[in-house]
N, C-alpha and C positions, 0 to 999 in steps of 0.2 A: 243373653238379652236379647230379645228379638224388638223390631220398632214396627207399630203399626200407624195409618193415616188417620188423621183427626176424621176420615168423611168414611172411612170405612170402609170404602171400595177396593182396596189395594190388598196383597196377599202380605202377610209378615215378612219384615226383611232384617236380615242381620247386621251388625254397626258397619260392617263396609257398605254394605248396600244403602244405609241411609245417609252415610259418608260421601260417597261419590256419587249424589243427587243433590236436587235442589227441590222444587216442589214436590211431591207424592202424585202419580201417575193418575189420581181420580181429582187433583187439584186441592188436595187438603193437605197437612204438614206434617210430616213423620215424630211419632213421641214414642217413649219407652213404654212397652206393653205395662210393666208395671214399677211402679218409683220406691227403691228400694227405702225403708225405715230404719233408724238410725236410734239405738239405744244409748243411755247418759254415758254409758264406759266410753264407746266410742269416740263420743265426741268431747269426752274429757281428753281420749287420745290424742285427739283431732288437734286440738287445743297447744298442742306445744311443740308443732310444726312449722315450721316456714311455709310460704306461702305455696313456694312449686311443691314440695312435697304434700302441703293441700291438696294441691290440684292434680296428683299425681294420686294419693288415694280417692278421692272423689271421682276422677277419672276412668279409674280401676273398676269402677261399680258397674260401668258402663260399655265397658271395651271389654272385649277377649283379650287374653295373654297374648295368644297369636296370630295378632293382625300384624300381617306384614308392614312397616313405611313405606310410605312413598313421597315421592316426588310430588307432590299436589299439592291444591290451591282450590278453594273457591271463592266468591265474591262478598264483597264487603260493605256495609250502608254507612248512612250519618255521614262523619267526617272523619272517616277511621280510610278512606278510599287509598290515603298516600301510604298508608304500610300495610296494605295488601300488595301496593306497586316495589315497596322496598323489599319484602319476602322475598320475592321472586324474581326483581330484575336481573337481565343478563344470565338465569338459569334456561338451560339445554331444552330441557323437557317442560316448559312449562311457557302457555304463553297466556300473558292476562288483558282486560278488555274490559275496561271502566267509562261508567257514564257516569258523568258530573251534569248537574244543570248549571248552564251558563250562567251567568250572573248572579245566581241565589247562594253561591260559596263566596270565600273572603276572597280577598286577589293570593293572597298566600298561600290561603290551603288550595285553589285553582293551580297556581303557580308550582306549587309539591308535586303536582301530578305531571302538568304538561312540561314541562323542566328534566323529565327523565328523558332521555332521549337512546331508548333501546330495543334492538330488533323484536325482544317478547313485548314489550310494553305498549297497548293501545288505545289511545284514551280517547273518550269520543264527548265533546262538550254540544249537551244537546237542550233544544232550547224550548225546555220544559222544567217540570217542577217534578220532587221529589216523586211525587205518586204516578206522574205520567213516565219516568223515566223505568218505573219499577214494570210497566205495561208489555215491552220488546220481551225485557228478561222473561219475565212470566211465561210467555210467550214461546223464547225457545226453550227454556227448562221442562215446561210441560207437555213439547214436542218429543217425545223418548226416543223415538227413531235417530233421530237429528241430535238430541244431546248422546245419547250411547254413539254414535260415528264419531262424534268429537270429544267424548269424553268432557262435557261439560258438566261443571261445579259452580257452587254458589259458596260464599264464605260469608257475605249477609247473614243474618238473622233466619232466614228463610232456612238454614242447613242446622239440625242438630245437632250440631257440633259445637256451634257458637254459643248455642244455650248451654248444653251440657259446660263447656269450660266456664262461662258467665255465672255459675252454679257459685263456683269456687269464691267469689266476692262476696255472695253474702255472709257464708262460714267463717272466713276471713276478717271481715268486717267486726261478724257476731265477737268472734274468742278475742278481737281487739277492744270491744266495746262495753262486753259484758264485766261485773264488777265481780263476779264470782261462779263458778260450775259446782259447787257444793251446799249451795241450796237447796229446798224443795218447795215450788216448784223450780225450776230454772228461772234464771231472770229473764226479761225481755229487751230487746234491744230493737226502736224502729229507726229501719232504714228508708232513707230517701234517695227515690231512683230520679234524675232529670228522664222523660217519656216520649221516645217519638214512634218506632215503628213497634215497642213495646216486648221486644226478646230481654234487657235486663230484667224485667218484672215479671215475664211471663219465668225465667232466672227463680228471681225470689219466692215465685209462688210454689214451685218443684221444691226450694230448698223451705218453708214451711212443710209441704208436705213428706219431706224427709223427714223431721220431727223439729228441725233448728225453729227456738222460740222467738220467733224476727216478728215485727208490724210493718209492712209492707207500706210505702207511700209514692204512690205515682204523680210525678208533677209535670205538667205540663207549660207549652207556654199559648199564645192567643189559639194556637189551632187546636181547640179541646175536647176531641170526638173521646177519649178516652175518660176527661175528665165529665162528660157529659156521661157517661155509659157508668159510671160507678154511680154516681148522685141520682140518676134519673133510669136507668134503664137506655136509654137513646143515642143508641151506636148509628148513629146518621151524619153523613157528610154533607157540612157546609155548603153556603154557592160557592167557596172559592177560598184556596190555602193562601193564607195570608204570611208574608215576609215579616218577620221577625228578626232582632237581634241573637236567634240560640236558630240560625238559620237549619242546622240538622234536623233537628227536628220540627220543623216546618213542615208536617205528615197528614193528613185527612184521614187516610185508609192505613189503619197502624193492624198489620196481617197476623201478627201475634195473639191478638184477642182469641184469635180463631182456637189457641192454645188451652191459652186462658177459660174459655167456656169449656172447650173438651173436658179438660182435669177439673172443675167445677160442679158439669153435668154428671159426674161417674164415669165420666169415657164413656157418652152416649152420641155415639158417632151419627147415629140415623139421625138424632135432632140437629147436632150440628150440621151436619150435610144441609138438613132441611133450610135452617138459619142462614147459613154460611149462602146458598142458595140464591134464597129472598133477598137475603144484602146487593150480593152483584148483580141481581135483575134493578132492583131499585133504588142503590148506593140508602137505603134505609133500612131501618131496625128496632123496632121494642123488645126488648130479651123479656122472656116468659118469667113473669112475678118469682117464683121462685128461683130461677137463674140468678136474675139481678140481685135476689136478695143475701145468694150465696156470692156474690162478685162482691158488692156492697159490705160483708164482715170481711171478706177475705184482702180487700184491698182499702187503705184512703186515699183521693187522691186532692189536688189542687190544682189552681190553672194561675200564673205569673203575666203580667203583659211588660211590654219592654220597659214602661216606668221602674215596673217589679223589680226588673232584672238590675239596672244599672243603680237603682237604689241596694239593691243586696251587694252588688259588687263594690258600693263607694263606704258601705258599712265594713268591709270587712277588711276592705286596706285601712280603715280608720281605727281600728279595732285591734287587726292582725299584721298588718301593714303585708298581709299576702292579694296578690292581682288573681282575683277568679275570669274563668272564661266567663262568657254570658249562659253558656248551659250548666254550670257550675253554679253558677248563681240563680238558677230556678230553682234548686234544690236548697241553697242557703235561704231564699227567699221565704219557703216553709218554713225552717229550723225558726229562722227571728221572729217569726208569726204566731212560733208554740211558746207554752209554756216547758220547763226546761224538768218534767214529770220521770221520763225513764231516761236511761242513754240513748243517745239517735248518734248516726252517721249518716254523711251527707254523700253519697257516691259525685266525684268530679271527674267529668267525662275529658278532657280538653284542656289543652293550656293556652293561657289569655295572650300570648305574642301571636297568635293566630287570628284574634279578632281586635284589633286596632281602634277600627271606629265606633265597635262597643263601649272600651277602655275609654276613650275619647269623651264618648257621648256620656261616661259616669265623670266626666270630668279630673279625671287621672291618666299619668301619664305611662304610655304602654314602655315596657321593656321587651326591646326585640334582640335576640342571639345574632352575633354576627351571621350564621349559616341561615339565618332567614331572607336578613339585609340583601346577600348574594345572590337570592333567587331570582330579583328584580333585575339582573344582568346577565341571567341566562337565555340560551337559545329555547325554545318553547314549538310543542308540537302537538294537535289535536284533530279531530276530523270534526266537525260541526256536522249536527243533525237536526235539521231544517224542519219546523212544523210544515205538514203539507206531506213529507217522506213517510214513507213503513219502513220506519224505524228497526222491526225488528227484520225485514227484507235483508236491509243493509249490511244490521252485522251479521246476516248470514253468508252474504257474500264475502264477508270480510273475513268470515272462520274457516272456509273454504279456500278462500286463495291463501290464506296464511298456511294450511294443509297441503293443498297443491305446493306449495313452492317448499315445505320442509321435505315433502317427498322426493319432487323431482331435483333436490340438490341433496337426497342422500339420507337423510335423517333420521331422523326416528319415524318409525311407522306408526298410523295411528289403528288402534287393536282396543279388543275387547278390554273390560277394566280386569285387572289380576295376570292378564299376560305382561311380559318382558316386554322392556324396549319401547314403551307408548308415552305420546306425546297428550300431557292433559292441558285445557283450555279453560282459564279464569273469565267468568264472568261476574263483572262486580258493578254496582251502584255508588254513591257517593252521597 
């Protein structure tokens, strides 16, 4: 399996090449050159697998059997920055650099990151929104010489590996919800996805392309660029990012839309390059009529206000005694507004314990585990990124300083990927 850029200006790379990368050198995003197509027998066989077994089978279609495992990781987006930190904290061959939007995460989300006091964990509290903190990360990853020198990676959905693993969510959900695999045609399952940067719906579109009979619904909060794009072909940034209860979805520039448009255009890299350059220049884009038609046939969409979110949280508690996080409630809002005509699954990305204010606003009582309460008494550490600073330059300086310190102390040397004894750098946003 080879991987190519959505913009067509980069040579094809193998899986290792796309894994140890961020954006493609031409500014595009890596996608597999060919999407595998699965038959009914394969789907029936996969339906009996546990989740881990399913992930293994699916990933084997995209990863060569002889890939050598490394102590490696890259960045993350949404409200999962703390998960990325936990996976590498204390590791000797990996540093992680996390950018969080100061004041736009919940206190618990922020504490889960800033209370990790480890030599290899570097948290930056940026005075900007999710779109703004993406810019310095994109600049560093696009600097091929710098990224190679320090082995930079990204584990948010810029990186194909994140999308690849998320494809398994849709297969697993389908097998749990489909009433039978013995009918012709196979039954359709609707999967409702709380959507910010668009990584998960990209995975859903690929699952469809592979032959999984699902209907994907992208549900956004008041930052509704994806909803406007699906409904009207209007891929244009609003005047400002709105702060909502579903804070991890407060995004105006969902970069994975580029992957979806590339897929639906018949992998027309020339067209996508033109469209994305036009969007980059003006932050406004009207999709070509044919491409918009294909998008609206592939995806359904909905937008949920904060009032819709708390209403869904309240209803779920009253009917099921289950506390939804506000992001999960975005998907539940769609479910409550629809007739039960086909099997439906709503993806739930986070715990309500992180979002006490939203729970209280819904008139409910937060359920806070002791380990969450303990965060409020712990030491914190972070580096501020103020408006007016060159954030990319600050990150360059810190990454270079970390590399020099390790080399001075006789630690692992930085070397081209593929050599032993490398030290990797994680750059992540949350």
